[in-house]
N, C-alpha and C positions, 0 to 999 in steps of 0.2 A: 781397283782404288785403293790410292796409298793416303795413309794419313798421320801427321805428328800430332802428339798429344806432348803438349809442354804443360808440364808439373811445377808447381812451386812448393817448398817445403818452409817449415817455421825453423828459422836458426836453431834454436832451441832441441828441436827434433833433430836435425843434422849432428849437432854435436854429440848428443847421445848416441845415435847411429854409429859415427864414427868411433866414440869411444869404446865400444865392443868389439871392434875391428881394429886393433892398433897396428896390425901389419897391412893395413889397405892400399897403402902406396904402391904394395907388388900384385894388386888385384887389377884384372882386365875390366873394361866398361862394363861387358855383358855380367861380369861377377857382381859387382856393384849393384847393377839393376835389380840381379836376381835377389840379392838379401835385402835390399830397399823393397822390393815387393813383397818379401814374407814378414815385414814390419806392419804392414797394414795401415799406413797412415793416409788418411784421407780417403779418396777414393782409389789410391793405390793403384794396381795394375788392372783393375774392374772393367775399365773401360775398355783397354785392350785385348784383354781374354775373350769378351765376350763380341768385340769387334771382328776380332780373328774369327772365330766361328762365323759371322755372317760374311766372310770371305774378304776381308779388308786387309791390308799388309799394315800393320801399325808399328810406329816407333817410339817407345816412349823417352824423353826427356826430361832429365831434371834440371830446369833451366839456371835455377839459379843456385845450383849446386857446383861449387867453383871446383870441389875435387874428381869426382866426376866427368865434368865437362872438359877438364885440362888433361884427363886421363883418355876420353875420346879424342881430343884434338891430337895428341902425343900419337894416339894410333894410328891417325890419318895423315901423320906429318904435316900438321896444320900448324903454322906459326903463327901464334897468337902473341907471343911477347914483346908486342910494340914497345917502342921506346915509350910513350907517354904512359903506357900500364904500368911499367917500370918507375917510373918517377912518382906515379900516384901515390905507390906505396908507403912511399914516406911523406905524404901529404895527412896530416891529421884530417880526421874526420869530418869534424866541424868546420874547417876550412873548406873541405869538399862541399859540404853542404851549403854553405853561405856563398860560397863563389858560384854554384851551381856547375863545378867540375864533378864528373862521374867516372869509375871505371866503367871502360868500352868492353871487357871480356864477355859479358853475358850476351850483348849483340852479335859482336866477332863470332864467337862460336856458334850461335845457335844460327844465324845467318850461312856458314859453312854447313851446319848439317841439311839445313833447308836446301843449298844447292847439291847437296851429296845425296840426300834422299828421293828430292824431287816429288815432293806429295803433293796430292790434288787439294788437301783439305790441312790447314793447319790449325788446330784448338788449342786454343790457351785457357788455363783456369785462373790467369791473375792478369786482368784488363790494364792495369797500371805500371806492370814491368818495364815495359820499355817505352821509348817516347815517340811523339806523332811523328816524326821523321823516319824513325826506325821500323814503325809499324807499315810506311809507306812502303818502305824499301821490301819488306817481306811479303807484302802484298802482291807484288811483282811477280813473285816465284809458285803465286799458288792459283787454284779456281776457286777458294773460297777459305776465307778468314775468318773464323769464328772465335768468340771469347766466351765464358760461362763466369756470371756472377751472382753472390749473393751475400754480399757486403756492400758498404756504402759506395755508390756508383762516383766515378772519375768525372771529368768534365766531359760535356757532350763533344767538344770537338776530338777529344780523344776517340769516343765512342763511336764517331762517325767514320773512324779509320776502317772499321770493322764491318763485315758484308752480312754478319748475321750474329746477333746477341741473345744467348741463352741463359735462363734464370729459373730457379725453383721459388722466386716469390712472383705472382701473380701480378700486384699492382706494379712492379718493376717492367714486367712485359708491356702493359699500358702506358707505362710514363715513356718508356723507350721508343714505343711506336709512335708515340704523339713528337719527338724528336725527328719523325721521318726515318728512323732506323729499322731495319728488320729484326725482329725478335719473337721468340718463341719460348714458351712455359715446360719445362721440364723437371718432375719432382725427382727427388733424390732416391736410394733404394739401399738395400743389405744384401752382401753379397754371402751367399749361404755356405760356400766353401769354407768359412772361417770357422764354423759349427764343427767341422773336422781337425782342424787347426787344436781348437782351445776345448780341452777336455770338460766335461762336467764338474763343477764346484759345489761345495756345500755353500751354501748362501748365509755368508758371515757378516755381511753389513747389512743391518735393518734398512738405513735410507743413505744412496751415495751420489755424488754430483760428480761430474767431471767437464769442465769448459774452462772459458776464459772468463776473467774479471776486470777487462779493459773499459774504459769511458763509454765503447761502445754498446757494453752491457749492465751499464750504470742501472737501469729501471730494475732489472733482475738482480742487482748485487745486494739491493737494500732488501727484496724479498727474502734471498737467500741469508741475509745478515739475522731477518726476524725470524726467521724457521730456525736458524742454529740456536737461538737463544733459548727455544720452547724443547727443541727436539734433538738427540744426537744424530749428526749428520757426518760421514766421512766425505772429504774434499780434496778433490786432485784438480790441476789445472795448472793455468800459465797467468802471466801479467799481474799476479798477486800482489805486485808493488804498488799499484794503483788502490790497493786496500788500506784502511786507516790500520796503525800498527794496533790499536785497541779493538779489529773487527773480530767479531765471535769467529768467525770463519777459520781464523787462524787457530783457534785450538785445536782443531781436528784436521788440519791442514797437511797432506802428507806428499808434497810434492807434485812433479809433472808426471803425465801419465799419458803416453802415446801409442797409437795403435794396437798392437798385440794387449800392452799391458792395460790399456781402455779397456777392451772387449772382455779380457779377464776379470776387471774389476766388474764390469756389469753382470759376470755369469756368476758372480760370487754376491751380487745383491738383490734384496727383495724388492728394493723399491728404488728406482732411478729418478729424482729430480732432473725435468727440463723447464728451461725458460728461454726466450729467442732474443737476439739480437735488438736493439731499440728499432733499427730501421726496418723489421720486418712488419711493423705495426700492426695490424688487426689479422695478420696471415700466417698461419704455422707451414715451416717450410724446411726446417733443418735436419740435420744428419741425423740427429740423437732420436730423433723420434723410432727410426728403423734400427739403430744401434744397439739400442734399450731394448726393444720390442724382439729384435732379433735374439738376443741373447737370452730371451724367457725372463726378463724382470718386467714388474709393473712399472711402465712408465705414468710418471704424473707430471704433465704438463699444465704450460698456460694456457687459458683457453684461446683462441682464436677463431673468427667466425667461418674459416673453412676448415676446420679439425676433421669434420664428420665426411669429408672429401678423401680422407685417408682412414679413419677409426671410430668404430662406434663409440663414443663417448658412454663410459660406465658398463661398458660390457667389452672392451677390447682394451682400452687405457681409460684414465680417470684426467679429468680437467679440473683446473682451480681458476677461479675468477680475479682471488685476491688473495693477500696474505692468510687472513683468518681464514679463509676457505681452505688453502693448502693447509696449513697447521691443521685444521679440522679432520681433512682426509686423511693425512698421514697417520695421524693417532687411529684414525678409524681403521686403517685395512691394518695398521700394525695389531692392532686387536682382533680382527676378523682376517685371520689366516687363511683359511679355505677360500673364503670368498676373493682374498688377494690373488691366490693361486690360482683360480679359474679365471680371473681377468687376465691376468698375464700371460696363462695359456692361451687364451683366445688372441689375445693381441702378438703373440708369435708366430701362431697361425696364419693371422692376417697379412703380418709381414712376410712370411716365408712364400705363400701363393700368390700375395698382390704387389708385394712391394722390393721384387730381387732383382737382379741385375741382368738376369736373363730379360725379364720383360722389360725393363728400362733402356737396355740400350738397344732393344728392336723397337722402340719409340725415337730413339737418338738417329739410328739408322735412317727411319723414314724422313726424317726431320732434314737428315744433309743429303738424302737424295732428291728429296723436293727442292732445295735449294741451288744445287748442282746441276739440275735442268733448268 
């Protein structure tokens, strides 16, 4: 069976990625993919690595990365330099946005890749990247069009273009099914091989946080700001422009940290704070649950009613129900280091044994085979 996995990347990550390799224009498409996979951004090549072991032919595509996609097109002698795209380069972005004009290179090259690789399954990590008519077109070239989402849902009209929607949010699965769309629940995981790439470090950060500060995280931002007034927290992340100029987070904000840099920070942290995106509601689901515990830090996360489906509260992780509870517990564990280390160690063991990609991709494998039949 053949599967295309369409990855999307934050523009800020791509900018930092290509800044590391200023001679990237001379690289092959394969070399760029290899370098990208070693950055461990998001779910990286974790899906493809483990699907390969299960007998799938997997093609990773950085669908929104103009650099690598144009290199692929050049290597395959695909002429995607249409006149309209050339003209669009000279039209200001705000005019494109207001008039509904969009660059077509993403769809043009992706469609050509689909025709080239002839996949049985197309797996997209960004449901809203393509328009309705474009999804309709690519659907003609595969047996199963799958989308995965853990962010605000797009319009139901777009969702219905997919054969299957996978989500780490159980309430999303129920909501999508009520729309008459097939949906399955799949938790995130931790890639164990990262521990071989990130050397053991002295835990020099008492408390750290790495993540977003966007309006979608507004509830958690208030909690983090209150915590920062009481306890020294080292912050990294993105969308900090949404924070007030007077936000206490800015006093110990160190900039962005993607992939490997983020994992290194967690390996140097005693406590990692987690909080969920607003749309998570009362359900724990995000990647930070496994990234922090996998690197051996004590995870202190906002309480959700399904948290014990992942970890035993108080024995493998610590939860907080409000800001005062968070401050109280962080202070307690900083003062009781042996207990902190014991819980962190148990949390790491749980993640490595039960929340790894070997297990998770076997679950995905079963889901895909079910719907292919």
